[in-house]
PDB file of N, CA, C and O in Angstrom:
ATOM      1  N   UNK A   1      -1.356  38.969  33.192  1.00  0.00           N
ATOM      2  CA  UNK A   1      -2.681  38.799  31.879  1.00  0.00           C
ATOM      3  C   UNK A   1      -3.216  39.825  32.246  1.00  0.00           C
ATOM      4  O   UNK A   1      -3.396  39.823  33.464  1.00  0.00           O
ATOM      5  N   UNK A   2      -3.737  41.182  31.477  1.00  0.00           N
ATOM      6  CA  UNK A   2      -4.709  41.822  31.844  1.00  0.00           C
ATOM      7  C   UNK A   2      -6.268  41.373  31.365  1.00  0.00           C
ATOM      8  O   UNK A   2      -6.652  40.954  30.273  1.00  0.00           O
ATOM      9  N   UNK A   3      -6.951  41.606  32.513  1.00  0.00           N
ATOM     10  CA  UNK A   3      -8.180  41.505  32.102  1.00  0.00           C
ATOM     11  C   UNK A   3      -9.306  42.637  32.407  1.00  0.00           C
ATOM     12  O   UNK A   3      -9.350  43.438  33.340  1.00  0.00           O
ATOM     13  N   UNK A   4     -10.265  42.433  31.243  1.00  0.00           N
ATOM     14  CA  UNK A   4     -11.220  43.843  31.550  1.00  0.00           C
ATOM     15  C   UNK A   4     -12.045  43.727  32.499  1.00  0.00           C
ATOM     16  O   UNK A   4     -11.777  42.737  33.180  1.00  0.00           O
ATOM     17  N   UNK A   5     -13.211  44.470  32.971  1.00  0.00           N
ATOM     18  CA  UNK A   5     -13.942  44.435  33.813  1.00  0.00           C
ATOM     19  C   UNK A   5     -14.887  43.307  34.216  1.00  0.00           C
ATOM     20  O   UNK A   5     -15.106  42.720  35.275  1.00  0.00           O
ATOM     21  N   UNK A   6     -15.409  43.217  32.850  1.00  0.00           N
ATOM     22  CA  UNK A   6     -16.416  41.976  32.810  1.00  0.00           C
ATOM     23  C   UNK A   6     -15.629  40.587  32.994  1.00  0.00           C
ATOM     24  O   UNK A   6     -16.225  39.592  33.408  1.00  0.00           O
ATOM     25  N   UNK A   7     -13.915  40.559  32.583  1.00  0.00           N
ATOM     26  CA  UNK A   7     -13.619  39.080  32.857  1.00  0.00           C
ATOM     27  C   UNK A   7     -12.790  39.212  34.297  1.00  0.00           C
ATOM     28  O   UNK A   7     -12.047  38.277  34.594  1.00  0.00           O
ATOM     29  N   UNK A   8     -12.872  40.054  34.964  1.00  0.00           N
ATOM     30  CA  UNK A   8     -12.753  40.173  36.692  1.00  0.00           C
ATOM     31  C   UNK A   8     -13.803  39.801  37.174  1.00  0.00           C
ATOM     32  O   UNK A   8     -13.777  38.938  38.051  1.00  0.00           O
ATOM     33  N   UNK A   9     -15.012  40.350  36.733  1.00  0.00           N
ATOM     34  CA  UNK A   9     -16.160  40.273  37.277  1.00  0.00           C
ATOM     35  C   UNK A   9     -16.683  38.532  37.348  1.00  0.00           C
ATOM     36  O   UNK A   9     -17.399  38.059  38.231  1.00  0.00           O
ATOM     37  N   UNK A  10     -16.095  37.775  36.155  1.00  0.00           N
ATOM     38  CA  UNK A  10     -16.389  36.601  36.128  1.00  0.00           C
ATOM     39  C   UNK A  10     -15.598  35.729  36.869  1.00  0.00           C
ATOM     40  O   UNK A  10     -16.047  34.637  37.217  1.00  0.00           O
ATOM     41  N   UNK A  11     -14.664  36.025  37.101  1.00  0.00           N
ATOM     42  CA  UNK A  11     -13.098  35.109  37.692  1.00  0.00           C
ATOM     43  C   UNK A  11     -13.612  35.554  38.692  1.00  0.00           C
ATOM     44  O   UNK A  11     -14.047  34.496  39.147  1.00  0.00           O
ATOM     45  N   UNK A  12     -14.119  36.844  39.907  1.00  0.00           N
ATOM     46  CA  UNK A  12     -14.162  36.871  41.068  1.00  0.00           C
ATOM     47  C   UNK A  12     -15.392  35.980  41.649  1.00  0.00           C
ATOM     48  O   UNK A  12     -15.361  35.304  42.677  1.00  0.00           O
ATOM     49  N   UNK A  13     -16.683  36.168  40.586  1.00  0.00           N
ATOM     50  CA  UNK A  13     -17.977  35.241  40.817  1.00  0.00           C
ATOM     51  C   UNK A  13     -17.837  33.684  40.839  1.00  0.00           C
ATOM     52  O   UNK A  13     -18.658  32.977  41.423  1.00  0.00           O
ATOM     53  N   UNK A  14     -16.622  33.126  40.092  1.00  0.00           N
ATOM     54  CA  UNK A  14     -16.036  31.712  39.926  1.00  0.00           C
ATOM     55  C   UNK A  14     -15.263  31.585  41.609  1.00  0.00           C
ATOM     56  O   UNK A  14     -15.582  30.684  42.384  1.00  0.00           O
ATOM     57  N   UNK A  15     -14.562  32.308  41.842  1.00  0.00           N
ATOM     58  CA  UNK A  15     -13.488  32.500  43.076  1.00  0.00           C
ATOM     59  C   UNK A  15     -14.368  32.027  44.395  1.00  0.00           C
ATOM     60  O   UNK A  15     -14.076  31.217  45.274  1.00  0.00           O
ATOM     61  N   UNK A  16     -15.655  32.903  44.189  1.00  0.00           N
ATOM     62  CA  UNK A  16     -16.594  33.148  45.576  1.00  0.00           C
ATOM     63  C   UNK A  16     -17.717  31.956  45.043  1.00  0.00           C
ATOM     64  O   UNK A  16     -18.895  32.039  45.390  1.00  0.00           O
ATOM     65  N   UNK A  17     -17.205  30.789  44.123  1.00  0.00           N
ATOM     66  CA  UNK A  17     -18.377  29.740  44.242  1.00  0.00           C
ATOM     67  C   UNK A  17     -19.606  30.196  43.462  1.00  0.00           C
ATOM     68  O   UNK A  17     -20.272  29.236  43.075  1.00  0.00           O
ATOM     69  N   UNK A  18     -20.113  31.431  43.108  1.00  0.00           N
ATOM     70  CA  UNK A  18     -21.015  31.850  42.370  1.00  0.00           C
ATOM     71  C   UNK A  18     -21.206  31.132  41.130  1.00  0.00           C
ATOM     72  O   UNK A  18     -22.348  31.097  40.672  1.00  0.00           O
ATOM     73  N   UNK A  19     -20.177  30.499  40.459  1.00  0.00           N
ATOM     74  CA  UNK A  19     -20.259  30.280  39.178  1.00  0.00           C
ATOM     75  C   UNK A  19     -19.841  28.455  39.002  1.00  0.00           C
ATOM     76  O   UNK A  19     -18.724  28.078  39.356  1.00  0.00           O
ATOM     77  N   UNK A  20     -20.420  27.891  38.678  1.00  0.00           N
ATOM     78  CA  UNK A  20     -20.087  26.311  38.458  1.00  0.00           C
ATOM     79  C   UNK A  20     -19.298  26.278  37.115  1.00  0.00           C
ATOM     80  O   UNK A  20     -19.342  27.298  36.426  1.00  0.00           O
ATOM     81  N   UNK A  21     -18.572  25.195  36.669  1.00  0.00           N
ATOM     82  CA  UNK A  21     -18.284  24.712  35.259  1.00  0.00           C
ATOM     83  C   UNK A  21     -19.202  23.458  35.169  1.00  0.00           C
ATOM     84  O   UNK A  21     -19.338  22.804  36.203  1.00  0.00           O
ATOM     85  N   UNK A  22     -19.658  23.172  34.369  1.00  0.00           N
ATOM     86  CA  UNK A  22     -20.342  22.310  33.543  1.00  0.00           C
ATOM     87  C   UNK A  22     -19.681  21.774  32.351  1.00  0.00           C
ATOM     88  O   UNK A  22     -19.020  22.533  31.641  1.00  0.00           O
ATOM     89  N   UNK A  23     -19.799  20.563  32.081  1.00  0.00           N
ATOM     90  CA  UNK A  23     -19.331  19.866  30.949  1.00  0.00           C
ATOM     91  C   UNK A  23     -20.217  19.931  29.902  1.00  0.00           C
ATOM     92  O   UNK A  23     -21.380  20.042  30.292  1.00  0.00           O
ATOM     93  N   UNK A  24     -20.088  19.904  28.793  1.00  0.00           N
ATOM     94  CA  UNK A  24     -21.074  20.058  27.462  1.00  0.00           C
ATOM     95  C   UNK A  24     -21.721  18.581  27.305  1.00  0.00           C
ATOM     96  O   UNK A  24     -20.985  17.618  27.526  1.00  0.00           O
ATOM     97  N   UNK A  25     -22.951  18.386  26.966  1.00  0.00           N
ATOM     98  CA  UNK A  25     -23.377  17.400  26.880  1.00  0.00           C
ATOM     99  C   UNK A  25     -22.859  16.776  25.801  1.00  0.00           C
ATOM    100  O   UNK A  25     -21.985  17.399  25.198  1.00  0.00           O
ATOM    101  N   UNK A  26     -23.271  15.348  25.260  1.00  0.00           N
ATOM    102  CA  UNK A  26     -22.634  14.568  24.133  1.00  0.00           C
ATOM    103  C   UNK A  26     -23.226  15.608  22.774  1.00  0.00           C
ATOM    104  O   UNK A  26     -22.532  16.180  21.934  1.00  0.00           O
ATOM    105  N   UNK A  27     -24.317  15.611  22.870  1.00  0.00           N
ATOM    106  CA  UNK A  27     -24.888  16.236  21.798  1.00  0.00           C
ATOM    107  C   UNK A  27     -24.106  17.484  21.495  1.00  0.00           C
ATOM    108  O   UNK A  27     -23.497  17.643  20.437  1.00  0.00           O
ATOM    109  N   UNK A  28     -24.155  18.455  22.575  1.00  0.00           N
ATOM    110  CA  UNK A  28     -22.990  19.647  22.424  1.00  0.00           C
ATOM    111  C   UNK A  28     -21.758  19.423  21.674  1.00  0.00           C
ATOM    112  O   UNK A  28     -21.391  19.988  20.644  1.00  0.00           O
ATOM    113  N   UNK A  29     -20.954  18.165  22.609  1.00  0.00           N
ATOM    114  CA  UNK A  29     -19.622  18.031  22.180  1.00  0.00           C
ATOM    115  C   UNK A  29     -19.496  17.589  20.259  1.00  0.00           C
ATOM    116  O   UNK A  29     -18.769  17.952  19.335  1.00  0.00           O
ATOM    117  N   UNK A  30     -20.611  16.670  20.413  1.00  0.00           N
ATOM    118  CA  UNK A  30     -20.815  16.567  18.666  1.00  0.00           C
ATOM    119  C   UNK A  30     -20.663  17.449  17.561  1.00  0.00           C
ATOM    120  O   UNK A  30     -20.057  17.358  16.494  1.00  0.00           O
ATOM    121  N   UNK A  31     -21.553  18.558  18.226  1.00  0.00           N
ATOM    122  CA  UNK A  31     -22.138  20.005  17.369  1.00  0.00           C
ATOM    123  C   UNK A  31     -20.716  20.642  17.250  1.00  0.00           C
ATOM    124  O   UNK A  31     -20.241  21.099  16.211  1.00  0.00           O
ATOM    125  N   UNK A  32     -20.145  20.605  18.403  1.00  0.00           N
ATOM    126  CA  UNK A  32     -18.502  21.371  18.657  1.00  0.00           C
ATOM    127  C   UNK A  32     -17.902  20.683  17.875  1.00  0.00           C
ATOM    128  O   UNK A  32     -17.568  21.365  16.907  1.00  0.00           O
ATOM    129  N   UNK A  33     -17.497  19.363  17.775  1.00  0.00           N
ATOM    130  CA  UNK A  33     -16.365  18.803  16.876  1.00  0.00           C
ATOM    131  C   UNK A  33     -16.582  18.943  15.556  1.00  0.00           C
ATOM    132  O   UNK A  33     -15.638  19.050  14.773  1.00  0.00           O
ATOM    133  N   UNK A  34     -18.116  18.959  15.080  1.00  0.00           N
ATOM    134  CA  UNK A  34     -18.187  19.049  13.647  1.00  0.00           C
ATOM    135  C   UNK A  34     -18.267  20.482  13.201  1.00  0.00           C
ATOM    136  O   UNK A  34     -18.121  20.742  12.007  1.00  0.00           O
ATOM    137  N   UNK A  35     -18.460  21.303  13.966  1.00  0.00           N
ATOM    138  CA  UNK A  35     -18.218  22.829  13.493  1.00  0.00           C
ATOM    139  C   UNK A  35     -16.735  22.782  13.730  1.00  0.00           C
ATOM    140  O   UNK A  35     -16.280  23.747  13.116  1.00  0.00           O
ATOM    141  N   UNK A  36     -15.871  22.204  14.253  1.00  0.00           N
ATOM    142  CA  UNK A  36     -14.313  22.568  14.040  1.00  0.00           C
ATOM    143  C   UNK A  36     -13.618  21.782  12.843  1.00  0.00           C
ATOM    144  O   UNK A  36     -12.656  22.083  12.137  1.00  0.00           O
ATOM    145  N   UNK A  37     -14.427  20.697  12.865  1.00  0.00           N
ATOM    146  CA  UNK A  37     -13.914  19.854  11.449  1.00  0.00           C
ATOM    147  C   UNK A  37     -14.340  20.550  10.264  1.00  0.00           C
ATOM    148  O   UNK A  37     -13.754  20.211   9.236  1.00  0.00           O
ATOM    149  N   UNK A  38     -15.252  21.473  10.158  1.00  0.00           N
ATOM    150  CA  UNK A  38     -15.717  22.075   8.827  1.00  0.00           C
ATOM    151  C   UNK A  38     -14.729  23.372   8.828  1.00  0.00           C
ATOM    152  O   UNK A  38     -14.272  23.797   7.766  1.00  0.00           O
ATOM    153  N   UNK A  39     -14.396  24.037  10.208  1.00  0.00           N
ATOM    154  CA  UNK A  39     -13.817  25.412   9.987  1.00  0.00           C
ATOM    155  C   UNK A  39     -12.133  24.567   9.523  1.00  0.00           C
ATOM    156  O   UNK A  39     -11.690  24.990   8.455  1.00  0.00           O
ATOM    157  N   UNK A  40     -11.608  23.923   9.939  1.00  0.00           N
ATOM    158  CA  UNK A  40     -10.270  23.396   9.550  1.00  0.00           C
ATOM    159  C   UNK A  40     -10.453  22.623   8.180  1.00  0.00           C
ATOM    160  O   UNK A  40      -9.391  22.323   7.636  1.00  0.00           O
ATOM    161  N   UNK A  41     -11.576  22.260   7.549  1.00  0.00           N
ATOM    162  CA  UNK A  41     -11.376  21.522   6.193  1.00  0.00           C
ATOM    163  C   UNK A  41     -11.030  22.492   5.458  1.00  0.00           C
ATOM    164  O   UNK A  41     -11.845  23.407   5.580  1.00  0.00           O
ATOM    165  N   UNK A  42     -10.119  22.759   4.672  1.00  0.00           N
ATOM    166  CA  UNK A  42      -9.676  23.107   3.199  1.00  0.00           C
ATOM    167  C   UNK A  42     -10.041  22.303   1.981  1.00  0.00           C
ATOM    168  O   UNK A  42      -9.537  21.240   1.618  1.00  0.00           O
ATOM    169  N   UNK A  43     -10.896  22.916   1.475  1.00  0.00           N
ATOM    170  CA  UNK A  43     -11.660  21.791   0.597  1.00  0.00           C
ATOM    171  C   UNK A  43     -11.477  22.315  -1.061  1.00  0.00           C
ATOM    172  O   UNK A  43     -11.954  21.781  -2.062  1.00  0.00           O
ATOM    173  N   UNK A  44     -10.599  23.577  -0.967  1.00  0.00           N
ATOM    174  CA  UNK A  44     -10.555  24.426  -2.431  1.00  0.00           C
ATOM    175  C   UNK A  44      -8.727  24.641  -2.567  1.00  0.00           C
ATOM    176  O   UNK A  44      -7.849  24.791  -1.716  1.00  0.00           O
ATOM    177  N   UNK A  45      -8.714  24.571  -3.989  1.00  0.00           N
ATOM    178  CA  UNK A  45      -7.278  24.796  -4.307  1.00  0.00           C
ATOM    179  C   UNK A  45      -6.972  26.083  -5.073  1.00  0.00           C
ATOM    180  O   UNK A  45      -7.398  25.811  -6.195  1.00  0.00           O
ATOM    181  N   UNK A  46      -6.560  27.129  -5.116  1.00  0.00           N
ATOM    182  CA  UNK A  46      -6.278  28.285  -5.857  1.00  0.00           C
ATOM    183  C   UNK A  46      -4.666  28.397  -6.525  1.00  0.00           C
ATOM    184  O   UNK A  46      -3.837  27.585  -6.111  1.00  0.00           O
ATOM    185  N   UNK A  47      -4.326  29.236  -7.375  1.00  0.00           N
ATOM    186  CA  UNK A  47      -3.169  29.644  -7.491  1.00  0.00           C
ATOM    187  C   UNK A  47      -3.222  30.840  -7.643  1.00  0.00           C
ATOM    188  O   UNK A  47      -4.177  31.430  -8.149  1.00  0.00           O
ATOM    189  N   UNK A  48      -1.920  31.492  -7.108  1.00  0.00           N
ATOM    190  CA  UNK A  48      -2.117  33.180  -7.220  1.00  0.00           C
ATOM    191  C   UNK A  48      -0.477  33.475  -7.894  1.00  0.00           C
ATOM    192  O   UNK A  48       0.484  32.710  -7.968  1.00  0.00           O
ATOM    193  N   UNK A  49      -0.613  34.712  -8.268  1.00  0.00           N
ATOM    194  CA  UNK A  49       0.951  34.863  -8.799  1.00  0.00           C
ATOM    195  C   UNK A  49       1.258  36.265  -7.826  1.00  0.00           C
ATOM    196  O   UNK A  49       0.499  37.234  -7.813  1.00  0.00           O
ATOM    197  N   UNK A  50       2.312  36.180  -7.155  1.00  0.00           N
ATOM    198  CA  UNK A  50       2.844  37.244  -6.185  1.00  0.00           C
ATOM    199  C   UNK A  50       4.159  37.612  -6.423  1.00  0.00           C
ATOM    200  O   UNK A  50       4.996  36.732  -6.625  1.00  0.00           O
ATOM    201  N   UNK A  51       4.598  39.296  -6.431  1.00  0.00           N
ATOM    202  CA  UNK A  51       5.610  39.770  -6.475  1.00  0.00           C
ATOM    203  C   UNK A  51       6.767  38.979  -5.795  1.00  0.00           C
ATOM    204  O   UNK A  51       6.665  38.668  -4.608  1.00  0.00           O
ATOM    205  N   UNK A  52       7.896  38.640  -6.546  1.00  0.00           N
ATOM    206  CA  UNK A  52       9.090  38.037  -5.688  1.00  0.00           C
ATOM    207  C   UNK A  52       9.108  38.369  -4.139  1.00  0.00           C
ATOM    208  O   UNK A  52       9.140  37.536  -3.233  1.00  0.00           O
ATOM    209  N   UNK A  53       9.079  39.947  -3.989  1.00  0.00           N
ATOM    210  CA  UNK A  53       9.310  40.522  -2.876  1.00  0.00           C
ATOM    211  C   UNK A  53       8.333  40.081  -1.782  1.00  0.00           C
ATOM    212  O   UNK A  53       8.540  39.593  -0.670  1.00  0.00           O
ATOM    213  N   UNK A  54       7.324  40.365  -2.362  1.00  0.00           N
ATOM    214  CA  UNK A  54       5.783  39.595  -1.214  1.00  0.00           C
ATOM    215  C   UNK A  54       5.921  38.199  -0.747  1.00  0.00           C
ATOM    216  O   UNK A  54       5.609  37.780   0.368  1.00  0.00           O
ATOM    217  N   UNK A  55       6.486  37.447  -1.850  1.00  0.00           N
ATOM    218  CA  UNK A  55       6.502  36.092  -1.395  1.00  0.00           C
ATOM    219  C   UNK A  55       7.377  35.754  -0.385  1.00  0.00           C
ATOM    220  O   UNK A  55       7.209  34.953   0.534  1.00  0.00           O
ATOM    221  N   UNK A  56       8.370  36.477  -0.659  1.00  0.00           N
ATOM    222  CA  UNK A  56       9.565  36.389   0.495  1.00  0.00           C
ATOM    223  C   UNK A  56       9.550  36.882   1.832  1.00  0.00           C
ATOM    224  O   UNK A  56       9.965  36.421   2.895  1.00  0.00           O
ATOM    225  N   UNK A  57       8.935  37.995   1.493  1.00  0.00           N
ATOM    226  CA  UNK A  57       8.650  38.570   2.709  1.00  0.00           C
ATOM    227  C   UNK A  57       7.580  37.644   3.595  1.00  0.00           C
ATOM    228  O   UNK A  57       7.753  37.495   4.805  1.00  0.00           O
ATOM    229  N   UNK A  58       6.562  37.091   2.953  1.00  0.00           N
ATOM    230  CA  UNK A  58       5.470  36.148   3.661  1.00  0.00           C
ATOM    231  C   UNK A  58       6.351  34.848   4.186  1.00  0.00           C
ATOM    232  O   UNK A  58       6.129  34.357   5.293  1.00  0.00           O
ATOM    233  N   UNK A  59       7.121  34.458   3.514  1.00  0.00           N
ATOM    234  CA  UNK A  59       8.284  33.106   3.830  1.00  0.00           C
ATOM    235  C   UNK A  59       9.018  33.711   5.045  1.00  0.00           C
ATOM    236  O   UNK A  59       9.255  32.989   6.013  1.00  0.00           O
ATOM    237  N   UNK A  60       9.362  34.918   5.034  1.00  0.00           N
ATOM    238  CA  UNK A  60      10.324  35.125   6.341  1.00  0.00           C
ATOM    239  C   UNK A  60       9.551  35.344   7.570  1.00  0.00           C
ATOM    240  O   UNK A  60      10.021  35.072   8.674  1.00  0.00           O
ATOM    241  N   UNK A  61       8.024  35.974   7.351  1.00  0.00           N
ATOM    242  CA  UNK A  61       7.502  36.085   8.371  1.00  0.00           C
ATOM    243  C   UNK A  61       7.050  34.504   8.872  1.00  0.00           C
ATOM    244  O   UNK A  61       6.920  34.201  10.058  1.00  0.00           O
ATOM    245  N   UNK A  62       6.890  33.793   8.007  1.00  0.00           N
ATOM    246  CA  UNK A  62       5.913  32.453   8.211  1.00  0.00           C
ATOM    247  C   UNK A  62       7.173  31.498   9.072  1.00  0.00           C
ATOM    248  O   UNK A  62       6.924  30.659   9.938  1.00  0.00           O
ATOM    249  N   UNK A  63       8.586  31.888   8.565  1.00  0.00           N
ATOM    250  CA  UNK A  63       9.907  31.164   9.287  1.00  0.00           C
ATOM    251  C   UNK A  63      10.017  32.008  10.579  1.00  0.00           C
ATOM    252  O   UNK A  63      10.490  31.282  11.453  1.00  0.00           O
ATOM    253  N   UNK A  64       9.851  32.841  10.894  1.00  0.00           N
ATOM    254  CA  UNK A  64       9.471  33.550  12.256  1.00  0.00           C
ATOM    255  C   UNK A  64       8.662  33.137  13.186  1.00  0.00           C
ATOM    256  O   UNK A  64       8.935  33.138  14.386  1.00  0.00           O
ATOM    257  N   UNK A  65       7.416  32.685  12.593  1.00  0.00           N
ATOM    258  CA  UNK A  65       6.306  32.109  13.154  1.00  0.00           C
ATOM    259  C   UNK A  65       6.415  30.354  13.241  1.00  0.00           C
ATOM    260  O   UNK A  65       5.557  29.651  13.776  1.00  0.00           O
ATOM    261  N   UNK A  66       7.469  29.929  12.691  1.00  0.00           N
ATOM    262  CA  UNK A  66       7.284  28.565  12.942  1.00  0.00           C
ATOM    263  C   UNK A  66       6.269  27.707  12.175  1.00  0.00           C
ATOM    264  O   UNK A  66       5.805  26.644  12.588  1.00  0.00           O
ATOM    265  N   UNK A  67       5.969  28.326  10.959  1.00  0.00           N
ATOM    266  CA  UNK A  67       4.621  27.810  10.071  1.00  0.00           C
ATOM    267  C   UNK A  67       4.809  27.633   8.636  1.00  0.00           C
ATOM    268  O   UNK A  67       5.636  28.331   8.049  1.00  0.00           O
ATOM    269  N   UNK A  68       4.163  26.824   8.064  1.00  0.00           N
ATOM    270  CA  UNK A  68       4.776  26.778   6.836  1.00  0.00           C
ATOM    271  C   UNK A  68       3.826  28.238   5.897  1.00  0.00           C
ATOM    272  O   UNK A  68       2.645  28.558   6.029  1.00  0.00           O
ATOM    273  N   UNK A  69       4.748  28.772   5.112  1.00  0.00           N
ATOM    274  CA  UNK A  69       4.429  30.234   4.754  1.00  0.00           C
ATOM    275  C   UNK A  69       2.814  29.971   4.045  1.00  0.00           C
ATOM    276  O   UNK A  69       1.932  30.783   4.325  1.00  0.00           O
ATOM    277  N   UNK A  70       2.493  28.740   3.079  1.00  0.00           N
ATOM    278  CA  UNK A  70       0.946  28.789   2.504  1.00  0.00           C
ATOM    279  C   UNK A  70       0.043  28.749   3.839  1.00  0.00           C
ATOM    280  O   UNK A  70      -1.129  29.111   3.743  1.00  0.00           O
ATOM    281  N   UNK A  71       0.538  28.331   5.048  1.00  0.00           N
ATOM    282  CA  UNK A  71      -0.656  28.050   6.166  1.00  0.00           C
ATOM    283  C   UNK A  71      -0.927  29.714   6.881  1.00  0.00           C
ATOM    284  O   UNK A  71      -1.902  30.190   7.462  1.00  0.00           O
ATOM    285  N   UNK A  72       0.557  30.344   6.487  1.00  0.00           N
ATOM    286  CA  UNK A  72       0.172  32.009   6.963  1.00  0.00           C
ATOM    287  C   UNK A  72      -0.436  32.958   5.840  1.00  0.00           C
ATOM    288  O   UNK A  72      -1.029  33.979   6.188  1.00  0.00           O
ATOM    289  N   UNK A  73      -0.300  32.646   4.562  1.00  0.00           N
ATOM    290  CA  UNK A  73      -1.344  33.124   3.594  1.00  0.00           C
ATOM    291  C   UNK A  73      -2.645  32.784   3.941  1.00  0.00           C
ATOM    292  O   UNK A  73      -3.501  33.656   4.091  1.00  0.00           O
ATOM    293  N   UNK A  74      -2.880  31.570   4.088  1.00  0.00           N
ATOM    294  CA  UNK A  74      -4.540  31.081   4.104  1.00  0.00           C
ATOM    295  C   UNK A  74      -4.953  31.772   5.443  1.00  0.00           C
ATOM    296  O   UNK A  74      -6.031  32.366   5.421  1.00  0.00           O
ATOM    297  N   UNK A  75      -4.110  31.771   6.811  1.00  0.00           N
ATOM    298  CA  UNK A  75      -4.566  32.315   8.000  1.00  0.00           C
ATOM    299  C   UNK A  75      -4.860  34.010   7.609  1.00  0.00           C
ATOM    300  O   UNK A  75      -5.819  34.609   8.093  1.00  0.00           O
ATOM    301  N   UNK A  76      -4.118  34.499   6.895  1.00  0.00           N
ATOM    302  CA  UNK A  76      -4.023  36.211   6.443  1.00  0.00           C
ATOM    303  C   UNK A  76      -5.517  36.024   5.686  1.00  0.00           C
ATOM    304  O   UNK A  76      -6.428  36.473   6.382  1.00  0.00           O
ATOM    305  N   UNK A  77      -5.789  35.667   4.886  1.00  0.00           N
ATOM    306  CA  UNK A  77      -7.084  35.655   4.121  1.00  0.00           C
ATOM    307  C   UNK A  77      -8.193  35.590   4.759  1.00  0.00           C
ATOM    308  O   UNK A  77      -9.209  36.271   4.623  1.00  0.00           O
ATOM    309  N   UNK A  78      -7.861  34.379   5.765  1.00  0.00           N
ATOM    310  CA  UNK A  78      -9.500  34.134   6.736  1.00  0.00           C
ATOM    311  C   UNK A  78      -9.440  35.191   7.775  1.00  0.00           C
ATOM    312  O   UNK A  78     -10.425  35.260   8.510  1.00  0.00           O
ATOM    313  N   UNK A  79      -8.515  35.988   7.965  1.00  0.00           N
ATOM    314  CA  UNK A  79      -8.712  36.701   8.772  1.00  0.00           C
ATOM    315  C   UNK A  79      -9.332  37.854   8.276  1.00  0.00           C
ATOM    316  O   UNK A  79     -10.276  38.351   8.891  1.00  0.00           O
ATOM    317  N   UNK A  80      -8.753  38.512   6.851  1.00  0.00           N
ATOM    318  CA  UNK A  80      -9.336  39.528   6.463  1.00  0.00           C
ATOM    319  C   UNK A  80     -10.960  39.385   6.006  1.00  0.00           C
ATOM    320  O   UNK A  80     -11.840  40.245   5.989  1.00  0.00           O
ATOM    321  N   UNK A  81     -11.000  38.004   5.656  1.00  0.00           N
ATOM    322  CA  UNK A  81     -12.614  37.666   5.280  1.00  0.00           C
ATOM    323  C   UNK A  81     -13.525  38.011   6.420  1.00  0.00           C
ATOM    324  O   UNK A  81     -14.629  38.517   6.215  1.00  0.00           O
ATOM    325  N   UNK A  82     -12.945  37.668   7.956  1.00  0.00           N
ATOM    326  CA  UNK A  82     -13.640  37.551   8.964  1.00  0.00           C
ATOM    327  C   UNK A  82     -13.917  39.228   9.651  1.00  0.00           C
ATOM    328  O   UNK A  82     -14.650  39.716  10.511  1.00  0.00           O
ATOM    329  N   UNK A  83     -12.800  39.745   8.646  1.00  0.00           N
ATOM    330  CA  UNK A  83     -12.930  41.140   9.730  1.00  0.00           C
ATOM    331  C   UNK A  83     -11.856  41.329  10.459  1.00  0.00           C
ATOM    332  O   UNK A  83     -11.863  42.481  10.892  1.00  0.00           O
ATOM    333  N   UNK A  84     -10.901  40.711  10.808  1.00  0.00           N
ATOM    334  CA  UNK A  84     -10.296  40.998  11.901  1.00  0.00           C
ATOM    335  C   UNK A  84      -8.747  41.398  11.324  1.00  0.00           C
ATOM    336  O   UNK A  84      -7.741  41.540  12.019  1.00  0.00           O
ATOM    337  N   UNK A  85      -8.841  41.521  10.020  1.00  0.00           N
ATOM    338  CA  UNK A  85      -7.472  41.931   9.557  1.00  0.00           C
ATOM    339  C   UNK A  85      -8.439  42.968   8.285  1.00  0.00           C
ATOM    340  O   UNK A  85      -9.170  42.720   7.326  1.00  0.00           O
ATOM    341  N   UNK A  86      -7.802  44.455   9.118  1.00  0.00           N
ATOM    342  CA  UNK A  86      -8.468  45.531   7.902  1.00  0.00           C
ATOM    343  C   UNK A  86      -7.238  46.163   7.233  1.00  0.00           C
ATOM    344  O   UNK A  86      -6.022  46.075   7.408  1.00  0.00           O
ATOM    345  N   UNK A  87      -8.038  46.833   6.401  1.00  0.00           N
ATOM    346  CA  UNK A  87      -6.898  47.483   5.550  1.00  0.00           C
ATOM    347  C   UNK A  87      -6.652  48.927   6.190  1.00  0.00           C
ATOM    348  O   UNK A  87      -7.672  49.489   6.590  1.00  0.00           O
ATOM    349  N   UNK A  88      -5.534  49.550   6.332  1.00  0.00           N
ATOM    350  CA  UNK A  88      -5.252  50.472   6.783  1.00  0.00           C
ATOM    351  C   UNK A  88      -5.328  51.534   5.775  1.00  0.00           C
ATOM    352  O   UNK A  88      -4.871  51.400   4.640  1.00  0.00           O
ATOM    353  N   UNK A  89      -6.096  52.929   6.339  1.00  0.00           N
ATOM    354  CA  UNK A  89      -6.506  53.633   5.667  1.00  0.00           C
ATOM    355  C   UNK A  89      -4.905  54.738   5.316  1.00  0.00           C
ATOM    356  O   UNK A  89      -3.925  54.901   6.042  1.00  0.00           O
ATOM    357  N   UNK A  90      -5.216  55.342   3.885  1.00  0.00           N
ATOM    358  CA  UNK A  90      -3.680  56.013   3.933  1.00  0.00           C
ATOM    359  C   UNK A  90      -4.457  57.431   3.202  1.00  0.00           C
ATOM    360  O   UNK A  90      -5.395  57.619   2.427  1.00  0.00           O
ATOM    361  N   UNK A  91      -3.309  58.406   4.064  1.00  0.00           N
ATOM    362  CA  UNK A  91      -4.136  59.804   3.566  1.00  0.00           C
ATOM    363  C   UNK A  91      -4.537  60.487   4.448  1.00  0.00           C
ATOM    364  O   UNK A  91      -5.151  61.524   4.195  1.00  0.00           O
TER     365      UNK A  91
END
């Protein structure tokens, strides 16, 4: 696995005993669990129309990844909204 400079420094510090791992408190665990539950809770349903070619393409990609195509569509929308999936500039 390739690490950047900061990651190497952290690993080196841990290996030399300069860093200690600590367990989160119960309050921190509860907060993390609550955030995770909210992140994965899907509470809205939408209907969209797609070109047949696009739907077949998404279904094929989802099959290659071993996941339902609806989950892939949801993930792509989430990535776009979060800024992790960006439009390619044409021209």
